[in-house]
N, C-alpha and C positions, 0 to 999 in steps of 0.2 A: 660160457663166453666163446664167441666164434673165433676161429683161428684168423689172425690178421694176415693179410697178404702183403708181400713185399712189392715195392715199386717195380714196374716192368723192366726198367733198366737194370735193376739189381738182379732180378731173376735171370735176365739174359746174360749178365756178366758172370754170375756165380752158379749157373746151372751145373748139375753133376756131369762130370766128364767120363766118357767111355775110353777104356785103355786099349782097345783093339787097334793094333797098328797095321799098316799096309804090309810090313815085313812079316807079320804073323800069318797073313793070308798067303803070301808067297811061300812061306816055309812049310805049309801043311803038305805032307807027302801024298795024301789021297787026292789032292786037287791037281798035282803035277803041273803047276804054273811055272813060267819062266820069265825072268826080267828081260824083255826085249830091248829096252832102252830106258835110261834114267839114272840120276845120281843116287847112289845107295843111301845117302843121307836123307833123301826125300822119302825113303821107306819108313821113316819113324813117324810120319803123319798119322793122325788118328782117323780110323774109318768109322763113320757114324751109321752108314747104311749102304746097301747096294741099289743100283738103278739100272734096269735093263731097258735099252732104248735103241730104236732104229730111226728116230726122228732126225731130220736135218738140223733142228735147233731144239735141244732139250732144256734150255735154260729156264723156261717158265715152270718146270717141274723139279728144279733142283733147289735145295736149301743150303748147300755147302757141306763138305765132308763126305760126299758119296764116292764110291768106287763105281765107275760107269762101265757097264758091260755092253758090247756091241759086236755084230758080225760084219758091219760095214755095208749093210744091204742097200742103203741109199747113197753110199759113197763110192760111186763108180768112176769118177775121174779125180785128177789131182786137186782141182779147185774145191770140189765138194769135200774131199778128205781133209784139206787144210782148214776149211771153214768149220767143219765139225769139231776138230780138235781145239780150235780157237774158242768156239762157243762153250765147249766143255770146261776149258780152263777159266773162261769168264764166269762160269757158274760155280767156281770155287770147288770143283771136284778135286779129290786127292790122288786119283789115279785112273787110268784107262785100261780096262781088260778087253783085249781084242780076240774074238774067237775065230780061229782059222779052220779051213777045210770045208766051209760052206760057201759064202760069197767070194772069199779070197783064200787062195792057198797059203799065202803068207801075208804078214802085216805090210801094207803098202809103204813104200819108201817116203812118200809125201806125209803120211801120218806120223811116221817116226821123226821126220825132220821138224815138222810143226810142233810136235810134243816136246822135242828137245829145246826148241826156242822158248817154250812156255814153262820149262822145267817140270813137265808133267810126266811122271813115270808111266811106262807102258808095259803091261803084263800080257804075255802070250798065253792064250787058253787053248789047249789042244782039242781036237775034234772029239776025243773020247771023254772030255769033261763037260757035262752039261752045265749051262748057266745056273740052273736051279741048285746045283751042288755048291757053287760058290756063294750064291745068295743065301742058302740055308746055313752054310758055315758062318757067314758074317752075322746073320740074324741070331743064331744060337749064342754066339759069343757076346753080342751086344745085350741080348736079354739076360744072359747069365750075369753080366756085369751089373745090369740094372737091378735084378733080383737081389744080388749081393749088396747093392747100395741100399735097397729097401730094408734089408735085414739090419744093416749098420744103422740106418736111420731110426728104426725101432729101438735099437739099443741106446742110441743117443737120446731119444725121447725119454726112455726109462731113466737114464743117468740124470737128466735135468729134473725130472719129476722127483726122483729120490733126493736130489740135492735140496730142492725147495722144501720137501717134507721132513728134512733131517732135523729141523729145529733151528738151523742156522740161517734160514730165510733167504733174502735176496742176495746177500753176499756169497753164500754157497752156490746159488744158482748161477750167478755171473762168473764165479770162479770156474765152475764146470764148463760153462759156455766158452770161456777163454781157452780151456784145454782142448775142447772139441774143434773150435775154429782155427786154433793156432794163431790167434790174433787178439790184441787187447779188446776188451768189451766194457761197456759202462751203461748205467741207467741214470739219466738226469731228468728232474721234473721240469715242468714248464716255467718255473721260477728260477731255474739255473742251479738248483741244489743237486749235487752229485749224491745219489742214493746208494750206489754200489759201483765199484770199479775193480777190474782185475787185468793185469797185476796192479798192486797198490801203488807202484812207482810210475804208472802210466800218466802222462800229462795230456790234458784234453783242452782244446780251445772252445770252452763252453759257450761263450757269447756268440762266436761265429757259427757253431753248430745250431744253436737255437734260431739265429737269424736265417740261416740257410733252410732249416726245416720249416719255419713259418712262411717263408717266401717261395719255397719250392725250387731253390737254386743250390744244388749240392756243391758245385765248384770243386775245390780241393779239400773240403772238409770231410771228416769221417762220415760214413753212412749213418743216417739217423732214421729209424722206423718208429712211427707214432704208436703209443700205447694208450688205449682208451678204456675208460671205466664209465659205464652208463652213457655211452655215445659221446663222451667228452674226452678230448685228449688231455691226459694228465702227466705224461712223461714221454721220453724217447729212449729206445734201446739203440745204442751206438756201438759201432765196431769199426776198426780199421779194416783194410781189405783182407777178407778171410783167405787163408791159404788152402782151406779144405772145408768140406761139410757145410757150406753156406745154406743148403736147403733145410737145415734144422732151425733157421732163424724164425720162420712164422710160428713154430711151436714155442720157441723161447719167448716171443712177444706175448703169446697167450698166457704163459705161466707168469711172466712179469705182471700182466694185467690182473691176474687172479690174486697175486700177492699184494698189489697196491689196492685192490678192492677190499681185501681183508683188512689191511691197515686202515683204510678209510672208514670201514664199518666200525672198527675198534675205536678209532679216534672220535667218530660221531657219537658212539655210546658214552664215552668218557665226557665229551662236551655236554651232552644232554644232562648227565648226572651232575657234573660240576655246576652247570647252569641252574639246575633245580635247587642245589644247596645254596648257591649265592642268592637266588631269588628269595628263598626262605629266610636267609640272613638279613638281606636289606629290607624285606617286608616285616621283619620282626616276629616271624612265626616260630622261630627256634631261638634258643638262648645261645650264649657264647660257648658254653661247654659242649653242647650238641654240635654246633658248627665246627668247633675244633676237631671233634671226633670224625665228622663226615668229610672234612677237607684234608685231614692228615694223609689219606692214601694218595692225594695229588701232590704231596710234598709241600703243602702250605702249612708252615709252623707258626704258632701264635707269637713266639719270641722274636721272629724275624720281621723286619719292616718290608711291606709290600706296597706297590703302587698299582692302581688299576687303570686300564685304558678301556674306553667304551667307544665303539665305532659302528657305523651303519652306512648305507648307501641307498640312493633312489634306484630301484631295480625293477625291471619287468620280469614277472614270473615269481616263483617261490624263493624269496630271498633267504628265508630261514633254512631251507634245504641246502642252498648253496653255501651258506655260512657254516653249517654243520660239516660239509664236505671239504671246506677249504684246508690248505696244508697246515701242519703244526708249526708253532713258533719255537725257536730255540730260546731257552731261558725264561719260559712263561707257561703258565697253565691257561689254556683257552677254554672258553665256555660260550654257549649261545643262550641269550636271555631275550625272549620275544624276537624282535628283528635286529638285535644288536650282537656284535661279536665282542666278547669281553676277554681281556688278557690280564692275568694276575702276574705281575713281573716278579722274578726272584731278585733277592738283594744283589746289588752290584751291576745290574744291567741298566742301560741307558733308555729312559722313557721316550726320549725324542727319536732315537734310532728305531725302537719298537713301533712307535707311532708311524714313522715313515714306511716301515714294512707293512703295517696294517693298511695304510693308505694305498700302497701298491697292490696288495691283495684285493681290496674291495673295488679298486678302479676297474678290475676285470669283470666285476659282476654288475656294475651300474654306474651312473653318474651321481653327482652331488654327494661325494664321499665326505663324511664328517667323522672326525676322530677327536675325542676329548681325553685329556691327561689329568689324572688325579694325583694327589700328593702321596708321599711315602709315610706310612703309619704302621705301627705294630698292633697285634691283637685283632680279634674279630670286630671290635668296634671300629678299629682303624680301617679294616677292609670296607666296612659299610660306609664310613665317612668318605674314603677315597672314591668309592663307587659314585656317590652322589656328586662329588666335585667333578669327576670325569663326565658324568651324565649331563650335568648342567653346562659344562664347557662344550660338550658335543653339540648341544642344542643352540649354541650361539651362531652357528652357520657352517658352511662348507670349509674344507681343509682341516688343518690340525690346530686345535685350540688348547692352550694351557689353562690350568685351573686359575680361578680368581677367588677372592673372598666370597664365601657362600652368601647368596642373596636370601632375603626373608622367605621367598617362595621355596628355595632349596632347603632351608632349615625346616620349614613346615612339612615338606614332602618327606624329609628324613624321619619325621615322627609319625609312626603308624597310628598313634592314638588320635590324630586329627583327621577326620573324614574329608580331607581336602578334595579328593576326587569327586565325591558326591556333591559337595558344595559348589565346586567349579562347574560341574555339569549342569546343575540346577539353575545357576545364575545365567549361564550362557545359552541354555536350551532355547529360549524364545528367539534369540538372534539366529541360531543355527537352523531352527525350523523355518524361519522366514527366508533365509538364504536358500535353503533347499527347495522351498515352494516357489520362489520367485526368481531363482538364479541371481540372488542379490549378493552384496558385498558388505554387509553390515559388520561382520566379525573382522574382516580385513580393514575396514574403515576405523573401527574401534582400536584395533592394534596400532595402526598408523598414527591415530590421534594421540594415544597415550605415549607412543615412542617419540612423537614430535613435541611433547610437553604442552599439548593443547593448541598448537598452531594450525589454524584452518588452512592458511596459505601453504604451509609445508606439506600438509596432507593432500591438498589439491595437486601440488606439483608431483608428489610421489605417486599418486594414483592416476594422474593424468585426467583429472575431471575438473569441472568448474567449482569455484568456491561455494556457490549456492547449493550445488549437489552435495558437497560435504556437509553443509549446515542442515540440509534436509535429512540426510542419513543420520546425523547426530540426534536430531529430534526424534526419529524413529527408534533409535537405540534407547533413549531415555523413556519413551512411551512403553516399549516392549519390556524393558527390564525394571521399570519403576525406580530407576536410579537417576540422580542428577549429576551430569558431568561438571557442573559448577561447584559441587561439594567435594572437598578433598576426601572425606571418608568414603563416599561412593566411588570416586575414581580409584582409590586404593583397592577397594573390593574387586572392581572390574579388572584392574591390572593384575591383582593376585590370582584371579580366576584364569586369566589368559596364561600367566606364567606357569601355574600349576598344570594346566592342560598341556602345555609344551613339554614339561618335565615328565608327565605321566603318559604321554602319547605312545 
């Protein structure tokens, strides 16, 4: 997994700081520097680098924090001297080192006066001290600090990795990160569930954090760095303003991603296994005793009453893969069966609340979300019955559908001894073949006709076609199927075939 990079603003705000101060440069006895002018308090500023220049305007080459070294070669009059100092101060330099004995025997009065006005310390560099000695002193100290920070960073990486591998997982990792940063830290998934936080007493504005992270507006919310698994953002690593060691955050993000990927793979395996057991149960390929044995590791006990939810969504792409990777549900065992997400609710949990949660999950994967709620029953037969109730309810249409009294088609589907799939396919095959060959709508017309209780006018209105078109299509249906829509028995067979196709789809 690649190391995640922090937002540019975060890197800029929390980049490692160098501790070399201007006072340290002045205090080195080998350099023999003297404070010519300036407030002693200004000597506590951090020196990031040295810059030797004789340019009249060095600002394009300054990034801030430099100690500027010059002999005043281009500063031969008072105006030039004042302009140079003003430009150096504008470039956010921390000090001016002026070498005497070359162009100037002493630091010009105009230089000192202008520096005093900008609160810019001026160090006098004697002729005997070459600029390269000052430059080397600063470079050595800066690199020493950076190498020390690299060593600390390796130790911090090792600390985080050990915490994750300790067996205590994400909680231990975030606890160690909290100690390293000296600031509260948290991992929250994209649904707003806090997966780990340290310290435990820390309060987090989760909704504001997620809104800011999704819309790219940090504002006053804690920093949130996205964590991705297989190129999809699954969570955010959040922390309040770090007091130290913020450059460890990209590595922490990678470790969080690894742990969440591991959890996702474990959950996917359990869902596939649970889905296979439930499929065997509802298809009647295993008995009750075998189902009890295979479902017991998931906490599904035959003495308890369970309700099943069955949900799906119209999705572009591999819906099954997305369902397998969706987050776990509290108080439920989740499984994937074909293109449906199944939730076996534990006793005492609200089926309606769980259905709303499933609806929210699936709305992220596609449109036309459908959730069916089954009844509460005990035993393996109860699980099977609840599944068919929920499945039939789901097929009634989008949104959340409560169970109703099982229809005849539902009862027949529940019996694996009846080859309803084959019978329905055989009866409707001529219509589907015709529709496929001629871009027709015979199946849709038949469905609308039966739903409208045989009203040609209602079918014409629903399909937005002329009534004669409906009559012509009905004649084709009778000719292709060999069934008469005027006979009740034939209409029942056609209705049952369509209903079975919906339930078995």
